[in-house]
MARFISE-481608 format. One record per residue (C-alpha): residue in three letters; x, y, z. Coordinates in steps of 0.25 Angstrom, whole numbers, padded with zeros to 4 digits, always signed. Layout:
ALAXYZ;...
! end
This chain:
MET+0473+0537+0338;LEU+0467+0525+0331;ARG+0456+0529+0321;ILE+0448+0518+0315;THR+0439+0523+0303;ASP+0427+0516+0296;ILE+0435+0503+0296;SER+0429+0490+0290;TYR+0435+0476+0290;SER+0429+0462+0286;VAL+0434+0448+0287;GLU+0430+0439+0276;GLY+0418+0448+0273;ARG+0414+0449+0288;PRO+0415+0463+0293;LEU+0422+0465+0306;LEU+0422+0480+0305;GLU+0413+0489+0297;HIS+0415+0504+0295;THR+0419+0507+0310;SER+0428+0517+0316;ALA+0434+0521+0329;VAL+0445+0530+0335;ILE+0455+0526+0347;PRO+0462+0538+0353;ALA+0477+0537+0355;GLY+0481+0531+0368;HIS+0467+0525+0371;LYS+0466+0511+0376;VAL+0454+0504+0369;GLY+0448+0490+0371;VAL+0443+0484+0358;VAL+0431+0475+0361;GLY+0421+0467+0354;ARG+0416+0452+0353;ASN+0426+0442+0348;GLY+0426+0442+0332;THR+0422+0456+0330;GLY+0435+0460+0325;LYS+0444+0466+0336;SER+0456+0459+0332;THR+0454+0463+0317;LEU+0453+0477+0321;PHE+0467+0477+0327;LYS+0472+0471+0314;LEU+0466+0482+0306;ILE+0472+0492+0315;ARG+0486+0486+0314;GLY+0484+0485+0299;GLU+0484+0470+0298;LEU+0470+0470+0291;THR+0465+0479+0280;LEU+0452+0487+0282;ASP+0440+0486+0273;THR+0437+0501+0275;GLY+0441+0512+0284;GLU+0455+0515+0291;ILE+0462+0514+0304;GLU+0471+0526+0308;LEU+0483+0527+0318;PRO+0493+0538+0320;ARG+0504+0538+0310;GLY+0516+0529+0316;ALA+0507+0523+0327;ARG+0512+0509+0331;ILE+0502+0498+0333;GLY+0505+0486+0342;GLY+0498+0473+0346;VAL+0500+0459+0349;ALA+0498+0451+0337;GLN+0505+0438+0341;GLU+0514+0432+0351;VAL+0529+0435+0350;PRO+0538+0424+0344;GLY+0543+0413+0353;ASN+0558+0417+0350;GLU+0570+0418+0359;VAL+0569+0433+0361;SER+0566+0437+0376;LEU+0553+0443+0380;ILE+0559+0456+0384;ASP+0566+0457+0371;THR+0554+0454+0363;VAL+0546+0465+0370;LEU+0557+0475+0368;ALA+0558+0472+0353;ALA+0543+0476+0352;ASP+0548+0491+0352;THR+0554+0490+0339;GLU+0560+0505+0339;ARG+0568+0502+0352;ALA+0573+0488+0347;SER+0577+0495+0334;LEU+0585+0506+0341;MET+0591+0497+0351;ALA+0596+0488+0340;GLU+0602+0499+0331;GLU+0617+0499+0331;ALA+0619+0514+0328;THR+0633+0520+0326;ASP+0630+0534+0323;PRO+0630+0543+0336;ALA+0618+0551+0331;ARG+0610+0538+0328;ILE+0614+0532+0342;ALA+0608+0545+0349;GLU+0595+0544+0341;ILE+0594+0529+0345;GLN+0596+0533+0360;THR+0587+0545+0359;ARG+0576+0536+0353;LEU+0578+0525+0363;THR+0576+0535+0374;ASP+0564+0540+0368;ILE+0557+0527+0367;ASP+0561+0523+0381;ALA+0570+0511+0376;TRP+0578+0510+0388;SER+0566+0506+0397;ALA+0561+0497+0386;GLU+0565+0484+0393;ALA+0559+0488+0406;ARG+0546+0491+0399;ALA+0546+0478+0392;ALA+0549+0470+0404;THR+0538+0477+0412;ILE+0528+0473+0401;LEU+0532+0459+0400;LYS+0531+0458+0415;GLY+0517+0464+0415;LEU+0513+0453+0405;GLY+0518+0442+0414;PHE+0533+0440+0411;THR+0544+0439+0422;HIS+0558+0445+0420;GLU+0564+0431+0417;GLU+0553+0428+0407;GLN+0555+0441+0399;LEU+0570+0437+0396;MET+0565+0423+0391;PRO+0563+0421+0376;CYS+0549+0422+0370;SER+0550+0407+0366;ALA+0549+0403+0381;PHE+0535+0408+0381;SER+0521+0403+0376;GLY+0513+0410+0366;GLY+0504+0417+0376;TRP+0516+0422+0383;ARG+0522+0427+0370;MET+0509+0435+0368;ARG+0512+0442+0381;VAL+0526+0446+0375;ALA+0520+0451+0362;LEU+0510+0459+0371;ALA+0522+0465+0379;ALA+0529+0468+0366;VAL+0518+0477+0361;LEU+0516+0484+0374;PHE+0530+0487+0375;SER+0531+0493+0361;GLU+0519+0502+0364;PRO+0513+0504+0351;ASP+0504+0516+0348;LEU+0492+0507+0346;LEU+0492+0494+0355;LEU+0482+0484+0350;LEU+0480+0472+0360;ASP+0471+0460+0356;GLU+0466+0453+0368;PRO+0480+0454+0375;THR+0475+0448+0388;ASN+0472+0434+0382;TYR+0487+0430+0384;LEU+0489+0437+0398;ASP+0486+0432+0412;LEU+0478+0441+0422;GLU+0491+0448+0426;GLY+0495+0451+0412;ALA+0482+0456+0409;LEU+0481+0466+0421;TRP+0495+0471+0417;LEU+0491+0474+0403;GLU+0478+0480+0407;ASN+0486+0490+0416;TYR+0497+0492+0405;LEU+0487+0496+0394;VAL+0482+0507+0403;ARG+0496+0514+0403;TYR+0499+0510+0388;PRO+0503+0524+0381;HIS+0496+0521+0368;THR+0483+0517+0361;VAL+0478+0502+0364;LEU+0467+0494+0358;ILE+0465+0481+0365;VAL+0455+0470+0361;SER+0451+0463+0374;HIS+0440+0456+0381;ASP+0446+0458+0395;ARG+0436+0468+0402;GLU+0446+0472+0413;LEU+0457+0475+0402;LEU+0446+0484+0395;ASN+0441+0490+0407;ARG+0455+0494+0413;SER+0464+0497+0401;VAL+0456+0504+0390;GLY+0448+0517+0389;GLY+0440+0513+0377;ILE+0433+0502+0370;LEU+0433+0499+0355;HIS+0421+0490+0353;LEU+0420+0481+0340;GLU+0405+0477+0337;ASN+0397+0475+0325;ARG+0409+0478+0316;THR+0410+0492+0323;LEU+0420+0499+0332;THR+0415+0507+0344;TYR+0424+0515+0353;TRP+0419+0517+0368;SER+0426+0525+0379;GLY+0429+0518+0392;ASN+0433+0504+0396;TYR+0426+0491+0393;ASP+0415+0492+0405;GLN+0412+0506+0401;PHE+0411+0502+0386;ALA+0402+0490+0390;LYS+0393+0499+0398;ALA+0392+0510+0387;ARG+0389+0500+0376;ALA+0378+0493+0385;ALA+0372+0507+0387;GLN+0372+0510+0372;ARG+0366+0497+0369;ALA+0355+0500+0379;VAL+0352+0514+0372;LEU+0352+0507+0358;VAL+0342+0496+0363;ALA+0333+0507+0369;ALA+0334+0515+0356;SER+0331+0503+0347;LYS+0319+0499+0355;LYS+0314+0513+0354;GLN+0316+0514+0339;ASP+0309+0500+0337;ALA+0297+0505+0344;GLN+0297+0518+0336;ARG+0299+0510+0323;ALA+0287+0501+0327;HIS+0278+0513+0330;LEU+0282+0519+0316;GLN+0279+0506+0309;SER+0266+0504+0316;PHE+0261+0517+0311;VAL+0266+0514+0297;ASP+0259+0500+0297;ARG+0246+0506+0302;PHE+0245+0518+0293;LYS+0253+0516+0280;ALA+0240+0512+0273;LYS+0232+0524+0277;ALA+0233+0536+0268;SER+0231+0546+0279;LYS+0243+0540+0286;ALA+0252+0537+0274;LYS+0261+0549+0276;GLN+0263+0546+0291;ALA+0266+0531+0288;GLN+0276+0534+0277;SER+0283+0544+0286;ARG+0285+0534+0297;VAL+0290+0524+0287;LYS+0301+0534+0283;MET+0303+0535+0298;LEU+0305+0520+0299;GLU+0315+0520+0287;LYS+0323+0531+0293;MET+0324+0525+0307;GLU+0338+0520+0309;THR+0338+0507+0317;ILE+0345+0508+0331;ARG+0353+0495+0331;VAL+0357+0489+0345;PRO+0370+0481+0345;GLU+0366+0466+0345;ASP+0370+0458+0357;ALA+0381+0448+0353;ALA+0378+0434+0356;ARG+0380+0432+0371;THR+0393+0424+0374;VAL+0390+0413+0384;PHE+0397+0402+0392;THR+0389+0391+0398;PHE+0397+0382+0407;PRO+0390+0369+0411;GLU+0386+0367+0426;PRO+0394+0357+0434;GLU+0388+0349+0446;GLU+0391+0354+0460;LEU+0403+0347+0467;SER+0406+0347+0482;PRO+0416+0358+0486;PRO+0428+0359+0484;ILE+0430+0354+0470;ILE+0445+0355+0471;ALA+0454+0356+0483;THR+0469+0356+0484;GLU+0478+0354+0496;GLY+0493+0358+0495;VAL+0493+0356+0480;SER+0505+0359+0472;VAL+0505+0359+0457;GLY+0515+0362+0446;TYR+0523+0356+0434;ASP+0535+0346+0433;GLY+0536+0345+0448;LYS+0537+0360+0451;ALA+0525+0366+0459;VAL+0519+0378+0453;LEU+0508+0379+0464;SER+0508+0373+0478;LYS+0501+0372+0491;LEU+0488+0374+0484;ASP+0476+0373+0494;LEU+0464+0376+0485;ARG+0449+0374+0485;ILE+0439+0375+0473;ASP+0424+0374+0475;GLN+0414+0373+0463;ASP+0409+0388+0465;ASP+0423+0394+0465;ARG+0427+0405+0455;ILE+0443+0406+0456;ALA+0452+0415+0448;LEU+0467+0411+0448;LEU+0476+0424+0449;GLY+0491+0424+0448;ARG+0502+0428+0438;ASN+0506+0419+0426;GLY+0514+0407+0430;GLU+0510+0407+0444;GLY+0501+0394+0442;LYS+0487+0397+0438;SER+0487+0388+0427;THR+0494+0377+0435;LEU+0483+0379+0446;SER+0472+0378+0435;LYS+0478+0365+0430;LEU+0479+0359+0444;LEU+0465+0362+0447;SER+0460+0357+0433;ASP+0468+0344+0436;ARG+0477+0347+0424;LEU+0489+0347+0433;ALA+0491+0337+0445;PRO+0496+0342+0458;MET+0510+0340+0463;GLY+0506+0339+0477;GLY+0495+0341+0487;LYS+0480+0337+0486;ILE+0470+0341+0476;VAL+0455+0336+0477;ARG+0445+0338+0466;SER+0430+0334+0466;ASN+0428+0320+0460;LYS+0418+0326+0450;LEU+0425+0339+0447;ARG+0426+0343+0433;ILE+0435+0354+0429;GLY+0435+0363+0416;PHE+0447+0370+0412;PHE+0450+0381+0402;ALA+0463+0387+0397;GLN+0467+0395+0386;HIS+0475+0384+0379;GLN+0463+0376+0378;VAL+0457+0386+0368;ASP+0470+0383+0359;GLU+0468+0368+0361;LEU+0454+0368+0354;ARG+0454+0360+0341;VAL+0453+0371+0330;GLU+0448+0362+0320;GLU+0436+0357+0328;THR+0423+0365+0331;PRO+0418+0368+0345;LEU+0407+0358+0343;GLN+0418+0347+0340;HIS+0426+0351+0353;ILE+0413+0350+0362;GLN+0409+0337+0355;ARG+0422+0330+0359;ALA+0420+0335+0373;LEU+0405+0330+0374;PRO+0404+0319+0363;ASP+0391+0314+0368;VAL+0383+0327+0368;ALA+0374+0331+0356;PRO+0379+0342+0347;PRO+0367+0351+0350;LYS+0371+0351+0365;LEU+0386+0353+0361;ARG+0382+0365+0353;ALA+0374+0371+0365;ARG+0387+0369+0374;LEU+0395+0377+0363;ALA+0384+0388+0363;GLY+0385+0389+0378;PHE+0399+0394+0376;GLY+0396+0404+0365;LEU+0399+0394+0353;GLY+0387+0395+0344;ALA+0383+0386+0332;ALA+0393+0392+0323;GLN+0405+0391+0332;ALA+0402+0377+0336;GLU+0405+0372+0322;THR+0417+0381+0319;ALA+0431+0376+0320;VAL+0438+0380+0333;GLY+0449+0386+0325;ARG+0439+0396+0319;LEU+0433+0401+0332;SER+0437+0413+0340;GLY+0446+0413+0352;GLY+0433+0416+0361;GLN+0426+0404+0354;LYS+0437+0395+0357;ALA+0438+0399+0371;ARG+0423+0396+0373;LEU+0425+0382+0367;SER+0436+0379+0377;LEU+0428+0384+0388;LEU+0416+0375+0384;LEU+0426+0363+0383;GLY+0431+0366+0396;THR+0418+0367+0403;ILE+0411+0356+0395;ASP+0409+0346+0407;ALA+0404+0356+0417;PRO+0416+0357+0426;HIS+0415+0360+0441;LEU+0428+0369+0439;LEU+0432+0378+0428;ILE+0446+0383+0426;LEU+0448+0394+0416;ASP+0461+0399+0412;GLU+0460+0412+0404;PRO+0446+0409+0399;THR+0443+0423+0393;ASN+0454+0423+0383;HIS+0447+0425+0369;LEU+0434+0428+0375;ASP+0427+0441+0372;ILE+0421+0450+0383;GLU+0407+0444+0381;SER+0412+0430+0382;ARG+0420+0433+0395;GLU+0407+0439+0401;ALA+0400+0426+0397;LEU+0411+0418+0404;VAL+0410+0426+0416;GLU+0395+0423+0417;ALA+0397+0408+0414;LEU+0408+0407+0425;THR+0399+0414+0435;ALA+0387+0405+0432;TYR+0396+0392+0432;SER+0394+0383+0444;GLY+0408+0377+0444;ALA+0421+0383+0449;VAL+0430+0392+0441;ILE+0445+0395+0441;LEU+0449+0406+0432;VAL+0463+0411+0427;SER+0460+0423+0418;HIS+0466+0437+0415;ASP+0452+0442+0414;MET+0449+0450+0427;HIS+0435+0452+0423;LEU+0432+0437+0422;LEU+0440+0434+0435;SER+0432+0445+0443;MET+0419+0441+0438;VAL+0421+0425+0440;ALA+0431+0423+0451;ASP+0427+0424+0466;ARG+0440+0418+0471;LEU+0455+0422+0467;TRP+0467+0412+0468;LEU+0481+0418+0467;VAL+0491+0409+0461;LYS+0505+0414+0465;ASP+0518+0409+0470;GLY+0514+0395+0469;ARG+0502+0396+0477;VAL+0487+0398+0475;SER+0479+0407+0485;ALA+0466+0414+0486;TYR+0468+0429+0482;GLU+0460+0437+0492;GLU+0459+0450+0484;ASP+0451+0452+0472;LEU+0455+0454+0457;PRO+0456+0469+0457;ALA+0466+0467+0469;TYR+0474+0456+0461;ARG+0474+0465+0449;LYS+0480+0477+0457;MET+0490+0468+0463;LEU+0495+0463+0449;LEU+0496+0477+0444;SER+0504+0481+0456;GLY+0514+0470+0455;ASP+0508+0460+0464;LYS+0508+0469+0476;PRO+0496+0468+0485;ALA+0488+0481+0484;GLU+0490+0489+0496;LYS+0477+0491+0505;PRO+0474+0505+0510;LYS+0478+0507+0524;SER+0464+0511+0528;GLU+0458+0498+0522;LYS+0452+0490+0532;PRO+0456+0475+0533;LYS+0447+0466+0525;ALA+0439+0455+0532;PRO+0445+0442+0530;LYS+0441+0434+0518;PRO+0432+0423+0520;SER+0438+0409+0520;ARG+0436+0400+0508;GLU+0428+0390+0518;ALA+0419+0402+0522;ILE+0416+0406+0508;LEU+0413+0391+0504;SER+0403+0390+0517;LEU+0396+0403+0512;ARG+0395+0397+0498;SER+0389+0385+0504;GLU+0379+0393+0512;ALA+0374+0401+0500;ARG+0372+0388+0492;LYS+0364+0382+0503;ALA+0356+0394+0505;GLU+0353+0394+0490;GLU+0349+0380+0490;ARG+0339+0383+0502;VAL+0333+0394+0493;ASN+0331+0384+0481;LYS+0325+0374+0490;ILE+0315+0384+0496;ASN+0312+0389+0482;GLU+0309+0375+0477;MET+0299+0374+0489;ARG+0293+0387+0486;ASP+0291+0383+0471;LYS+0284+0370+0476;LEU+0274+0378+0485;ALA+0271+0388+0475;LYS+0267+0377+0465;LYS+0258+0371+0476;LEU+0252+0384+0479;ALA+0249+0386+0464;ASP+0240+0374+0464;PRO+0225+0379+0462;ALA+0219+0368+0470;LEU+0226+0372+0482;TYR+0217+0385+0483;GLU+0204+0377+0484;ASP+0196+0379+0496;ALA+0198+0365+0501;ARG+0213+0367+0501;LYS+0215+0380+0508;GLY+0222+0374+0520;GLU+0232+0368+0511;LEU+0234+0381+0504;GLU+0237+0388+0517;THR+0247+0378+0520;TRP+0254+0379+0507;ASN+0254+0394+0507;LYS+0261+0393+0521;LYS+0272+0384+0516;TYR+0274+0394+0504;ALA+0275+0405+0514;GLU+0285+0398+0522;VAL+0294+0394+0510;MET+0294+0408+0505;GLU+0299+0413+0519;ALA+0309+0402+0519;LEU+0314+0406+0505;GLY+0316+0420+0509;ARG+0324+0416+0521;ALA+0332+0406+0512;GLU+0335+0417+0501;ALA+0339+0427+0512;LEU+0349+0416+0517;TRP+0354+0414+0503;MET+0356+0429+0501;ALA+0364+0430+0514;ALA+0373+0418+0510;LEU+0376+0424+0497;GLU+0379+0437+0502;LYS+0389+0431+0513;LEU+0396+0423+0502;GLU+0397+0435+0493;GLN+0403+0443+0504;ALA+0413+0432+0507;GLU+0417+0430+0493;ALA+0419+0445+0491;ALA+0428+0446+0504;
! end
């Protein structure tokens, strides 16, 4: 059991935690949530004993081992599998001991059996495979891998060592979708206590049974997954709002009595009594709504479809094709998620479509006026740390006045204070928002986003979903965030075995396939065969029909507004113009009838389109 009792902690005089307590039962998996900057990572450091509490104490059972991923493993010549095996220090020590005494040898063998040392290599290999490393890669030295991949090795090592309390701080930030799904499944079966800081809703819904919420310097434990927590918290807030309004009315009533009768001798005692009631009344405080995070993407002009088309394209590096026979089409209203394991070519495809990588063969056609916005995680690391966000955007838009530039920054949740703060002092989420702003600054027709949610809290992720839904350009997404993909994407492309093809199933089916080892899910024998999925051309035709129907409705609405304005003219109702009035009324009735028919056709077209896209 982890017991947190009356703890307080301040940074440079600013309190992060104030006299707060919580209890985490042994073996529970708990998500730690709260807006960026509230102190979640600091809480982990306090639990590990890396920081000293101002007040209170944190208790764990005697001898309990705490584990977490503090930093990437060194880039040395030790193989990945040996690096992970070394994380179990007891096993490594016993295996290295050169005992000669028969009794000691027996003790070592018994203990190695007790800790299941003989299956250790197989367990380590399974964890590394789940996090994306092939058998061949597991035998390679750590120095052969980049920082992000070495973070995966560090995660594999701490999972293999199985500490009694596992502390994970945003572990999916350096995982792809496949690795995130594997971790999600692994944590459910983890035999000890887990605290995980995460903004990944799917992970918090599937892998934890409790939520530790950090807000206003206070920890509150809620039973259930994230969606249950959000629902219960909203209900609690609604109760507090109602109680607060009731109390305000009661307070106003008492104050009114005091104001009316405090000067009258006959009512003085009653007035004084109500003053005391007001003094003793404990104010019901409703949690303040934090400033809402927003993203405001500029709107591009409409281009004729398709905006990109490829025919028999191959693409790769140094004369070696990574992807070939690409016959793809992208329209401005497309929302496409790229699926596929690491190394299959998702980034290569993104570079091809964004014109950052030339095709090796085949034909690729882009609209003449096409503008493409590109966001990748490495761009966040390439920001100039000594410059402010305002200076970054001034360099991109040198002819725009500072007030308008500040408004653009505010449209991405970077207020006046952040606009003048050096990038090096901004949080990871604020840097990510700045990079997103710079990537969309010229109103692109196509927005390619590679892991855009890393470092964004849940509120910022929801704001990004809203912005992408409202955005009138095409979107191509690569992300480990299943919630983002499910809310934004309406088409799935699978990048596999050097090809890119439409994935006909949905995201839950893809998740199930990955967790079952790439085997397609078996369909029940009684299941009826599905109707054939509408072709791409059929869906485009239905979209065109829906657009034309909407345009008809808009034109008739304009006619109705003009007629209504005409009929609002008082002079029209004079006796001498009764015949003219009758004509205008007849025209208005005809327009309203036409509007009803047009709206019915529009609704029918939208329904057909929705059914086709859902098929």
